N, C-alpha and C positions, 0 to 999 in steps of 0.2 A: 744159727748154731755156732758157738765158739768152742774149740778145743784149746785148752790151756794146760801146757806141759810144765812140770816142775823139775827144776834141775836138769835141763836137757843136756846130754852128753854127745849127742849126734843125731843127724837126720839126713835123709836121702830121698830124692825123688828119681824113681826109675822109670825109663820110657817102656814100661810093659803095660799095654792096654788089657782090657777085659778079654779080648779074644786070644792074646798070647800069653795069659797069666799061667797057663800050665807048664810053660818053660821055666818059671822061677823055681829055684832049688827047694823051696818050702812046700811046693804044690802037693806033693805026696806025703807030707808030714802034718796035714790039717789046713793048709791054705785053701785047698779046693772047696772047703765048707764055709769059708768065711765070706759073708755077704757085704758087711759094712766096715767093720772094725774087728781086729783079733789082737792076741797077744802071743808072742813067740816065747817058749819057756826053753831054756837051755841052748840057745842059739850060739853060734860062733861069734857073730858080730857084737852081740851084747857082752860076751866074756871079754872080747878084745877091748871094747870100750871101757868096761868095768875096770880091767887092769890098769888102765892109763888114768881114767877120770877119778875113780874111787877104789884104789886098791885095798884099802883097809875094810871094805865092805861096811862101813858104818851107814853109807847111803846106797843101799841096793838098787841097781837100775833095772829097768823093765824095757822090753822091746815091744813097741806097738806097730801094728801093720794095718795099712788102709788101702784096700783095692778100689781104685777109682776107674771111671770109664776109660780115660786115656792114659793114666799113670798109676804107679804103685808108690805110695808114701811110707817110709819106714822111719820111726823116731825111737831113739833110745833116751829115756828120762826116768826119773824116780817115781813120778806119778803123773796121771791124767785126770783132769777135771773137764766135764762136759757141760757146758751152759747152754740152755735152750732159752731163746728169747723171741718174742714176736716183734716184727718190725726190725729196723736197723740194729746192728750190734751195739751193745752198751759199753759203759766204762771206758770212754775214750777210744774204742775200736771203731774204725770208719773205713769205708770203702772209698779209695782215692787212687786215682792213676798216679803212679810214680814215674818221673822222668829220669 
């Protein structure tokens, strides 16, 4: 599976694992029900990025959140496309070790 974000305005990987996810500020605002991927509406981080990245609101940004086993990934982008592939990733995406 490949997640492709359009017009990414920000991303962060938090060292919050699945057992400590309840400590995240969004836990009581719906994060407790997110199993794989979710979207945050009216969040402070999205508003801050929007004001810098696209203040004219021609390109509204969205806040995506992905609770993983050992981390929590959050991305601010205008859109998300999920591509499911069998076998290795397509379109030039490759698994490589980077040095």
